[in-house]
Backbone and ligand atoms as CSV (ligand in chain L), in Angstrom:
chain,resi,resn,atom,element,x,y,z
A,1,MET,N,N,10.240,25.892,-18.110
A,1,MET,CA,C,11.428,25.708,-17.263
A,1,MET,C,C,12.252,24.548,-17.819
A,2,LYS,N,N,13.543,24.837,-18.078
A,2,LYS,CA,C,14.415,23.803,-18.636
A,2,LYS,C,C,15.093,23.049,-17.492
A,3,LYS,N,N,14.865,21.702,-17.456
A,3,LYS,CA,C,15.364,20.894,-16.339
A,3,LYS,C,C,16.562,20.054,-16.768
A,4,VAL,N,N,17.552,20.067,-15.863
A,4,VAL,CA,C,18.813,19.353,-16.097
A,4,VAL,C,C,18.980,18.317,-14.992
A,5,ILE,N,N,19.564,17.171,-15.325
A,5,ILE,CA,C,19.862,16.171,-14.301
A,5,ILE,C,C,21.288,15.684,-14.446
A,6,THR,N,N,21.902,15.370,-13.315
A,6,THR,CA,C,23.225,14.753,-13.313
A,6,THR,C,C,23.303,13.759,-12.168
A,7,TYR,N,N,24.288,12.849,-12.237
A,7,TYR,CA,C,24.382,11.739,-11.285
A,7,TYR,C,C,25.793,11.699,-10.718
A,8,GLY,N,N,25.882,11.238,-9.475
A,8,GLY,CA,C,27.234,11.058,-8.929
A,8,GLY,C,C,27.254,10.724,-7.458
A,9,THR,N,N,28.463,10.468,-6.965
A,9,THR,CA,C,28.682,10.143,-5.554
A,9,THR,C,C,28.949,11.401,-4.738
A,10,PHE,N,N,29.707,12.326,-5.293
A,10,PHE,CA,C,30.007,13.624,-4.664
A,10,PHE,C,C,30.540,13.461,-3.244
A,11,ASP,N,N,31.437,12.498,-3.041
A,11,ASP,CA,C,32.031,12.318,-1.713
A,11,ASP,C,C,33.233,13.234,-1.574
A,12,LEU,N,N,33.462,13.716,-0.341
A,12,LEU,CA,C,34.548,14.699,-0.126
A,12,LEU,C,C,34.422,15.799,-1.170
A,13,LEU,N,N,33.302,16.455,-1.166
A,13,LEU,CA,C,32.939,17.480,-2.162
A,13,LEU,C,C,34.124,18.412,-2.438
A,14,HIS,N,N,34.446,18.619,-3.713
A,14,HIS,CA,C,35.588,19.480,-4.054
A,14,HIS,C,C,35.247,20.344,-5.266
A,15,TYR,N,N,36.169,21.198,-5.644
A,15,TYR,CA,C,35.893,22.212,-6.671
A,15,TYR,C,C,35.643,21.598,-8.048
A,16,GLY,N,N,36.112,20.356,-8.254
A,16,GLY,CA,C,35.789,19.690,-9.528
A,16,GLY,C,C,34.298,19.405,-9.616
A,17,HIS,N,N,33.736,18.987,-8.492
A,17,HIS,CA,C,32.280,18.757,-8.433
A,17,HIS,C,C,31.517,20.081,-8.639
A,18,ILE,N,N,31.990,21.108,-7.959
A,18,ILE,CA,C,31.314,22.417,-8.045
A,18,ILE,C,C,31.367,22.934,-9.491
A,19,ASN,N,N,32.516,22.789,-10.135
A,19,ASN,CA,C,32.645,23.219,-11.545
A,19,ASN,C,C,31.635,22.498,-12.426
A,20,LEU,N,N,31.437,21.236,-12.153
A,20,LEU,CA,C,30.484,20.428,-12.946
A,20,LEU,C,C,29.056,20.919,-12.685
A,21,LEU,N,N,28.716,21.082,-11.428
A,21,LEU,CA,C,27.346,21.478,-11.056
A,21,LEU,C,C,27.025,22.879,-11.584
A,22,LYS,N,N,28.016,23.765,-11.540
A,22,LYS,CA,C,27.810,25.139,-12.030
A,22,LYS,C,C,27.512,25.138,-13.521
A,23,ARG,N,N,28.311,24.361,-14.269
A,23,ARG,CA,C,28.112,24.304,-15.729
A,23,ARG,C,C,26.821,23.561,-16.089
A,24,ALA,N,N,26.497,22.547,-15.302
A,24,ALA,CA,C,25.244,21.805,-15.556
A,24,ALA,C,C,24.048,22.736,-15.368
A,25,LYS,N,N,24.072,23.519,-14.291
A,25,LYS,CA,C,22.962,24.439,-14.026
A,25,LYS,C,C,22.845,25.482,-15.129
A,26,ALA,N,N,23.968,25.879,-15.667
A,26,ALA,CA,C,23.978,26.920,-16.723
A,26,ALA,C,C,23.295,26.436,-18.003
A,27,LEU,N,N,23.069,25.122,-18.089
A,27,LEU,CA,C,22.398,24.570,-19.282
A,27,LEU,C,C,20.875,24.627,-19.169
A,28,GLY,N,N,20.380,25.072,-18.008
A,28,GLY,CA,C,18.921,25.133,-17.826
A,28,GLY,C,C,18.542,26.067,-16.688
A,29,ASP,N,N,17.362,25.773,-16.112
A,29,ASP,CA,C,16.869,26.628,-15.019
A,29,ASP,C,C,16.764,25.870,-13.701
A,30,TYR,N,N,16.794,24.539,-13.784
A,30,TYR,CA,C,16.506,23.723,-12.605
A,30,TYR,C,C,17.410,22.494,-12.684
A,31,LEU,N,N,18.233,22.299,-11.634
A,31,LEU,CA,C,19.188,21.182,-11.659
A,31,LEU,C,C,18.837,20.140,-10.604
A,32,ILE,N,N,18.644,18.921,-11.079
A,32,ILE,CA,C,18.413,17.775,-10.200
A,32,ILE,C,C,19.720,16.992,-10.111
A,33,VAL,N,N,20.111,16.641,-8.896
A,33,VAL,CA,C,21.274,15.776,-8.716
A,33,VAL,C,C,20.790,14.450,-8.161
A,34,ALA,N,N,21.055,13.374,-8.900
A,34,ALA,CA,C,20.742,12.019,-8.418
A,34,ALA,C,C,22.003,11.519,-7.715
A,35,LEU,N,N,21.906,11.463,-6.397
A,35,LEU,CA,C,23.064,11.178,-5.542
A,35,LEU,C,C,23.141,9.691,-5.213
A,36,SER,N,N,24.273,9.086,-5.512
A,36,SER,CA,C,24.433,7.649,-5.275
A,36,SER,C,C,24.271,7.325,-3.788
A,37,THR,N,N,23.410,6.371,-3.493
A,37,THR,CA,C,23.230,5.957,-2.088
A,37,THR,C,C,24.471,5.176,-1.641
A,38,ASP,N,N,24.604,4.997,-0.339
A,38,ASP,CA,C,25.750,4.240,0.182
A,38,ASP,C,C,25.730,2.803,-0.349
A,39,GLU,N,N,24.536,2.234,-0.412
A,39,GLU,CA,C,24.408,0.842,-0.884
A,39,GLU,C,C,24.800,0.752,-2.361
A,40,PHE,N,N,24.275,1.680,-3.178
A,40,PHE,CA,C,24.592,1.663,-4.616
A,40,PHE,C,C,26.090,1.850,-4.821
A,41,ASN,N,N,26.675,2.760,-4.060
A,41,ASN,CA,C,28.117,2.984,-4.187
A,41,ASN,C,C,28.899,1.710,-3.904
A,42,TRP,N,N,28.535,1.033,-2.825
A,42,TRP,CA,C,29.286,-0.144,-2.434
A,42,TRP,C,C,28.987,-1.333,-3.347
A,43,ASP,N,N,27.698,-1.590,-3.593
A,43,ASP,CA,C,27.304,-2.778,-4.366
A,43,ASP,C,C,27.654,-2.641,-5.842
A,44,SER,N,N,27.524,-1.441,-6.407
A,44,SER,CA,C,27.647,-1.277,-7.861
A,44,SER,C,C,28.889,-0.541,-8.299
A,45,LYS,N,N,29.484,0.250,-7.395
A,45,LYS,CA,C,30.669,1.004,-7.808
A,45,LYS,C,C,31.886,0.667,-6.947
A,46,GLN,N,N,31.679,-0.244,-5.984
A,46,GLN,CA,C,32.776,-0.631,-5.082
A,46,GLN,C,C,33.438,0.617,-4.483
A,47,LYS,N,N,32.614,1.632,-4.238
A,47,LYS,CA,C,33.138,2.852,-3.612
A,47,LYS,C,C,32.675,2.878,-2.158
A,48,LYS,N,N,33.628,3.093,-1.254
A,48,LYS,CA,C,33.235,3.299,0.145
A,48,LYS,C,C,33.343,4.783,0.423
A,49,CYS,N,N,32.215,5.405,0.737
A,49,CYS,CA,C,32.227,6.870,0.915
A,49,CYS,C,C,32.747,7.242,2.296
A,50,TYR,N,N,33.412,8.403,2.344
A,50,TYR,CA,C,33.812,8.940,3.656
A,50,TYR,C,C,32.566,9.461,4.368
A,51,PHE,N,N,31.755,10.253,3.607
A,51,PHE,CA,C,30.514,10.791,4.185
A,51,PHE,C,C,29.332,9.907,3.795
A,52,PRO,N,N,28.434,9.597,4.704
A,52,PRO,CA,C,27.241,8.837,4.342
A,52,PRO,C,C,26.280,9.687,3.517
A,53,TYR,N,N,25.296,9.019,2.901
A,53,TYR,CA,C,24.375,9.666,1.964
A,53,TYR,C,C,23.784,10.962,2.529
A,54,GLU,N,N,23.247,10.906,3.747
A,54,GLU,CA,C,22.557,12.076,4.306
A,54,GLU,C,C,23.488,13.286,4.414
A,55,ARG,N,N,24.770,13.058,4.693
A,55,ARG,CA,C,25.729,14.166,4.805
A,55,ARG,C,C,26.066,14.701,3.410
A,56,ARG,N,N,26.235,13.768,2.453
A,56,ARG,CA,C,26.538,14.198,1.086
A,56,ARG,C,C,25.347,14.969,0.513
A,57,LYS,N,N,24.155,14.529,0.865
A,57,LYS,CA,C,22.932,15.214,0.422
A,57,LYS,C,C,22.854,16.613,1.027
A,58,GLN,N,N,23.152,16.721,2.298
A,58,GLN,CA,C,23.150,18.007,3.012
A,58,GLN,C,C,24.103,18.999,2.343
A,59,LEU,N,N,25.274,18.514,1.977
A,59,LEU,CA,C,26.263,19.388,1.328
A,59,LEU,C,C,25.758,19.846,-0.039
A,60,LEU,N,N,25.233,18.916,-0.818
A,60,LEU,CA,C,24.751,19.271,-2.160
A,60,LEU,C,C,23.601,20.270,-2.091
A,61,GLU,N,N,22.704,20.076,-1.121
A,61,GLU,CA,C,21.530,20.962,-1.001
A,61,GLU,C,C,21.932,22.382,-0.604
A,62,ALA,N,N,23.164,22.537,-0.116
A,62,ALA,CA,C,23.648,23.876,0.278
A,62,ALA,C,C,24.268,24.627,-0.906
A,63,ILE,N,N,24.368,23.952,-2.037
A,63,ILE,CA,C,25.003,24.566,-3.216
A,63,ILE,C,C,23.964,25.332,-4.024
A,64,ARG,N,N,24.296,26.564,-4.366
A,64,ARG,CA,C,23.302,27.446,-5.028
A,64,ARG,C,C,22.831,26.882,-6.370
A,65,TYR,N,N,23.654,26.052,-7.019
A,65,TYR,CA,C,23.284,25.557,-8.358
A,65,TYR,C,C,22.295,24.394,-8.299
A,66,VAL,N,N,22.167,23.771,-7.109
A,66,VAL,CA,C,21.385,22.537,-6.970
A,66,VAL,C,C,19.969,22.857,-6.484
A,67,ASP,N,N,18.968,22.348,-7.227
A,67,ASP,CA,C,17.569,22.605,-6.853
A,67,ASP,C,C,16.902,21.419,-6.176
A,68,LEU,N,N,17.353,20.219,-6.518
A,68,LEU,CA,C,16.730,19.026,-5.930
A,68,LEU,C,C,17.755,17.899,-5.900
A,69,VAL,N,N,17.784,17.165,-4.798
A,69,VAL,CA,C,18.640,15.976,-4.696
A,69,VAL,C,C,17.742,14.754,-4.525
A,70,ILE,N,N,17.949,13.761,-5.397
A,70,ILE,CA,C,17.177,12.511,-5.290
A,70,ILE,C,C,18.189,11.363,-5.169
A,71,PRO,N,N,17.766,10.200,-4.664
A,71,PRO,CA,C,18.715,9.084,-4.527
A,71,PRO,C,C,18.952,8.363,-5.858
A,72,GLU,N,N,20.206,8.002,-6.083
A,72,GLU,CA,C,20.528,7.104,-7.193
A,72,GLU,C,C,20.737,5.733,-6.583
A,73,GLU,N,N,19.836,4.804,-6.893
A,73,GLU,CA,C,19.875,3.461,-6.267
A,73,GLU,C,C,20.219,2.365,-7.262
A,74,SER,N,N,20.193,2.685,-8.569
A,74,SER,CA,C,20.523,1.651,-9.568
A,74,SER,C,C,21.016,2.311,-10.842
A,75,TRP,N,N,21.762,1.518,-11.639
A,75,TRP,CA,C,22.211,2.019,-12.943
A,75,TRP,C,C,21.010,2.256,-13.852
A,76,GLU,N,N,19.930,1.512,-13.633
A,76,GLU,CA,C,18.818,1.472,-14.585
A,76,GLU,C,C,17.789,2.584,-14.409
A,77,GLN,N,N,17.947,3.438,-13.420
A,77,GLN,CA,C,16.866,4.389,-13.135
A,77,GLN,C,C,16.889,5.655,-14.002
A,78,LYS,N,N,17.931,5.851,-14.787
A,78,LYS,CA,C,18.092,7.123,-15.508
A,78,LYS,C,C,16.924,7.418,-16.450
A,79,ARG,N,N,16.533,6.420,-17.239
A,79,ARG,CA,C,15.441,6.648,-18.192
A,79,ARG,C,C,14.154,7.056,-17.457
A,80,SER,N,N,13.818,6.338,-16.403
A,80,SER,CA,C,12.577,6.663,-15.672
A,80,SER,C,C,12.705,8.001,-14.946
A,81,ASP,N,N,13.904,8.324,-14.469
A,81,ASP,CA,C,14.111,9.643,-13.844
A,81,ASP,C,C,13.852,10.757,-14.858
A,82,VAL,N,N,14.448,10.618,-16.041
A,82,VAL,CA,C,14.303,11.650,-17.083
A,82,VAL,C,C,12.822,11.823,-17.429
A,83,GLU,N,N,12.105,10.717,-17.521
A,83,GLU,CA,C,10.668,10.789,-17.863
A,83,GLU,C,C,9.840,11.338,-16.699
A,84,GLU,N,N,10.130,10.825,-15.484
A,84,GLU,CA,C,9.339,11.248,-14.313
A,84,GLU,C,C,9.492,12.750,-14.026
A,85,PHE,N,N,10.730,13.246,-14.136
A,85,PHE,CA,C,10.980,14.660,-13.798
A,85,PHE,C,C,10.930,15.567,-15.028
A,86,LYS,N,N,10.582,14.970,-16.187
A,86,LYS,CA,C,10.480,15.755,-17.440
A,86,LYS,C,C,11.767,16.548,-17.696
A,87,VAL,N,N,12.865,15.821,-17.643
A,87,VAL,CA,C,14.194,16.423,-17.803
A,87,VAL,C,C,14.472,16.704,-19.279
A,88,ASP,N,N,15.057,17.888,-19.536
A,88,ASP,CA,C,15.423,18.251,-20.916
A,88,ASP,C,C,16.857,17.830,-21.263
A,89,THR,N,N,17.743,17.944,-20.245
A,89,THR,CA,C,19.162,17.713,-20.512
A,89,THR,C,C,19.796,16.843,-19.441
A,90,PHE,N,N,20.495,15.805,-19.898
A,90,PHE,CA,C,21.228,14.899,-19.007
A,90,PHE,C,C,22.699,15.273,-19.122
A,91,VAL,N,N,23.353,15.487,-17.987
A,91,VAL,CA,C,24.757,15.945,-18.001
A,91,VAL,C,C,25.631,15.021,-17.160
A,92,MET,N,N,26.811,14.715,-17.685
A,92,MET,CA,C,27.818,13.985,-16.904
A,92,MET,C,C,29.193,14.504,-17.294
A,93,GLY,N,N,30.177,14.297,-16.417
A,93,GLY,CA,C,31.563,14.606,-16.781
A,93,GLY,C,C,31.998,13.688,-17.912
A,94,ASN,N,N,32.995,14.153,-18.681
A,94,ASN,CA,C,33.364,13.386,-19.891
A,94,ASN,C,C,34.156,12.114,-19.619
A,95,ASP,N,N,34.391,11.792,-18.342
A,95,ASP,CA,C,34.914,10.457,-18.041
A,95,ASP,C,C,33.832,9.419,-18.359
A,96,TRP,N,N,32.621,9.882,-18.540
A,96,TRP,CA,C,31.487,9.011,-18.888
A,96,TRP,C,C,31.076,9.170,-20.346
A,97,ALA,N,N,31.902,9.855,-21.124
A,97,ALA,CA,C,31.517,10.164,-22.512
A,97,ALA,C,C,31.010,8.924,-23.254
A,98,GLY,N,N,29.840,9.073,-23.848
A,98,GLY,CA,C,29.267,8.002,-24.670
A,98,GLY,C,C,28.448,6.993,-23.899
A,99,ARG,N,N,28.673,6.898,-22.576
A,99,ARG,CA,C,28.062,5.820,-21.793
A,99,ARG,C,C,26.561,5.975,-21.636
A,100,PHE,N,N,26.054,7.165,-21.836
A,100,PHE,CA,C,24.616,7.377,-21.621
A,100,PHE,C,C,23.923,7.893,-22.885
A,101,ASP,N,N,24.554,7.647,-24.035
A,101,ASP,CA,C,23.962,8.100,-25.306
A,101,ASP,C,C,22.620,7.425,-25.571
A,102,PHE,N,N,22.353,6.315,-24.904
A,102,PHE,CA,C,21.065,5.612,-25.101
A,102,PHE,C,C,19.872,6.475,-24.653
A,103,LEU,N,N,20.184,7.563,-23.918
A,103,LEU,CA,C,19.092,8.441,-23.459
A,103,LEU,C,C,18.728,9.502,-24.508
A,104,LYS,N,N,19.496,9.534,-25.606
A,104,LYS,CA,C,19.322,10.623,-26.584
A,104,LYS,C,C,17.934,10.639,-27.233
A,105,ASP,N,N,17.205,9.543,-27.127
A,105,ASP,CA,C,15.850,9.552,-27.724
A,105,ASP,C,C,14.849,10.303,-26.837
A,106,ILE,N,N,15.224,10.570,-25.580
A,106,ILE,CA,C,14.251,11.261,-24.699
A,106,ILE,C,C,14.783,12.573,-24.120
A,107,CYS,N,N,16.072,12.834,-24.285
A,107,CYS,CA,C,16.604,14.123,-23.777
A,107,CYS,C,C,17.948,14.413,-24.456
A,108,GLU,N,N,18.386,15.667,-24.269
A,108,GLU,CA,C,19.727,16.032,-24.744
A,108,GLU,C,C,20.740,15.391,-23.795
A,109,VAL,N,N,21.851,14.889,-24.317
A,109,VAL,CA,C,22.898,14.284,-23.477
A,109,VAL,C,C,24.173,15.087,-23.666
A,110,VAL,N,N,24.702,15.623,-22.556
A,110,VAL,CA,C,25.886,16.500,-22.615
A,110,VAL,C,C,26.966,15.952,-21.690
A,111,TYR,N,N,28.174,15.858,-22.233
A,111,TYR,CA,C,29.327,15.445,-21.417
A,111,TYR,C,C,30.240,16.659,-21.292
A,112,LEU,N,N,30.529,17.029,-20.049
A,112,LEU,CA,C,31.329,18.233,-19.808
A,112,LEU,C,C,32.754,17.839,-19.397
A,113,GLU,N,N,33.698,18.655,-19.772
A,113,GLU,CA,C,35.102,18.403,-19.403
A,113,GLU,C,C,35.231,18.226,-17.892
A,114,ARG,N,N,35.919,17.191,-17.486
A,114,ARG,CA,C,36.246,17.060,-16.049
A,114,ARG,C,C,37.254,18.140,-15.672
A,115,THR,N,N,37.220,18.550,-14.416
A,115,THR,CA,C,38.259,19.450,-13.916
A,115,THR,C,C,39.514,18.619,-13.669
A,116,PRO,N,N,40.605,18.953,-14.337
A,116,PRO,CA,C,41.810,18.130,-14.162
A,116,PRO,C,C,42.395,18.281,-12.753
A,117,GLU,N,N,43.296,17.426,-12.409
A,117,GLU,CA,C,44.165,17.445,-11.216
A,117,GLU,C,C,43.439,17.401,-9.877
A,118,ILE,N,N,42.127,17.102,-9.880
A,118,ILE,CA,C,41.478,16.913,-8.577
A,118,ILE,C,C,40.509,15.726,-8.667
A,119,SER,N,N,40.531,14.883,-7.623
A,119,SER,CA,C,39.569,13.783,-7.533
A,119,SER,C,C,39.498,13.344,-6.076
A,120,THR,N,N,38.372,12.756,-5.727
A,120,THR,CA,C,38.215,12.273,-4.356
A,120,THR,C,C,39.274,11.223,-4.043
A,121,THR,N,N,39.550,10.370,-5.031
A,121,THR,CA,C,40.571,9.326,-4.833
A,121,THR,C,C,41.917,9.956,-4.516
A,122,GLN,N,N,42.259,10.992,-5.262
A,122,GLN,CA,C,43.559,11.663,-5.057
A,122,GLN,C,C,43.609,12.297,-3.664
A,123,ILE,N,N,42.511,12.916,-3.254
A,123,ILE,CA,C,42.466,13.534,-1.916
A,123,ILE,C,C,42.733,12.473,-0.847
A,124,LYS,N,N,42.029,11.335,-0.987
A,124,LYS,CA,C,42.190,10.259,-0.003
A,124,LYS,C,C,43.635,9.759,0.014
A,125,GLU,N,N,44.207,9.599,-1.186
A,125,GLU,CA,C,45.584,9.069,-1.262
A,125,GLU,C,C,46.572,10.048,-0.629
A,126,GLU,N,N,46.394,11.325,-0.955
A,126,GLU,CA,C,47.358,12.307,-0.431
A,126,GLU,C,C,47.216,12.455,1.075
A,127,LEU,N,N,45.989,12.403,1.579
A,127,LEU,CA,C,45.793,12.490,3.046
A,127,LEU,C,C,46.347,11.250,3.718
A,128,GLY,N,N,46.206,10.149,3.033
A,128,GLY,CA,C,46.688,8.879,3.597
A,128,GLY,C,C,48.197,8.893,3.724
A,129,GLU,N,N,48.849,9.686,2.819
A,129,GLU,CA,C,50.310,9.730,2.824
A,129,GLU,C,C,50.856,10.616,3.934
A,130,LYS,N,N,49.985,11.495,4.451
A,130,LYS,CA,C,50.511,12.452,5.450
A,130,LYS,C,C,50.363,11.885,6.857
L,1,LIG,N1,N,33.865,15.440,-11.889
L,1,LIG,C1,C,34.502,16.446,-12.610
L,1,LIG,N2,N,35.787,16.761,-12.319
L,1,LIG,C2,C,36.455,16.114,-11.335
L,1,LIG,C3,C,35.817,15.105,-10.586
L,1,LIG,C4,C,34.500,14.777,-10.882
L,1,LIG,O1,O,33.893,17.057,-13.517
L,1,LIG,N3,N,37.755,16.463,-11.088
L,1,LIG,C5,C,32.474,15.106,-12.239
L,1,LIG,C6,C,32.329,13.675,-12.715
L,1,LIG,O2,O,32.667,13.572,-14.092
L,1,LIG,C7,C,30.838,13.416,-12.461
L,1,LIG,C8,C,30.561,14.268,-11.215
L,1,LIG,O3,O,31.653,15.216,-11.101
L,1,LIG,O4,O,30.061,13.906,-13.549
L,1,LIG,C9,C,30.485,13.427,-9.947
L,1,LIG,O5,O,31.695,12.701,-9.833
L,1,LIG,P1,P,31.665,11.345,-8.945
L,1,LIG,O6,O,31.064,11.642,-7.637
L,1,LIG,O7,O,33.022,10.716,-9.045
L,1,LIG,O8,O,30.612,10.499,-9.778
L,1,LIG,P2,P,30.771,8.975,-10.271
L,1,LIG,O9,O,31.263,8.126,-9.167
L,1,LIG,O10,O,31.475,9.039,-11.550
L,1,LIG,O11,O,29.216,8.545,-10.434
L,1,LIG,O12,O,25.428,6.830,-12.663
L,1,LIG,C10,C,26.553,7.699,-12.776
L,1,LIG,C11,C,27.423,7.597,-11.562
L,1,LIG,O13,O,26.664,7.748,-10.377
L,1,LIG,C12,C,28.528,8.647,-11.620
C-alpha cells in the first residue's frame, strides 16, 4: 500500500483544497492529512481559523480522498510522521516548493500546482467587503 501525506490548515474548505487532496490521493492508495491545530495555527502561522480543529477535522474526514487525519502541532514533526506512518510520498502545494526537500532522504517529495484564484484569505476578504 502506497501512503501519501500532506499538511495544512484547511479552514473554510474550498475547491482548491479538494483539488489538492484529490491529486495527492492519486499518487498512492492511502492519504494522511496532518491538520494544523488551532494552537499551531496561531502560535506558528499567525492564522486565526474560522472553524476550530474538530470542525475542520470533521470536514476533512468526510472527503472520499482522505483516509486519516492527524494533528499537526509543530513544524518539526514531518520527519517523524513520515517514519511513523511509513509514508512513501510527501505532498504540498507549490507555494511550498523546495521548503520540504530535506525529507527527500526518506520519501518522495511532490509539490503540486496550487489552484489559482481561490484562497481562504480571499474568501474572508470578499465576505468582509459585503
Ligand atoms: N492549496 C491549493 N490551492 C489553493 C489553496 C490551497 O493547492 N487555492 C493547497 C496548499 O498549497 C496546501 C493545502 O492546499 O498544500 C492546504 O492549504 P492551507 O490550509 O493554506 O495550508 P498552509 O496554511 O499552507 O499549511 O506544515 C505545512 C503547513 O501546515 C501548510
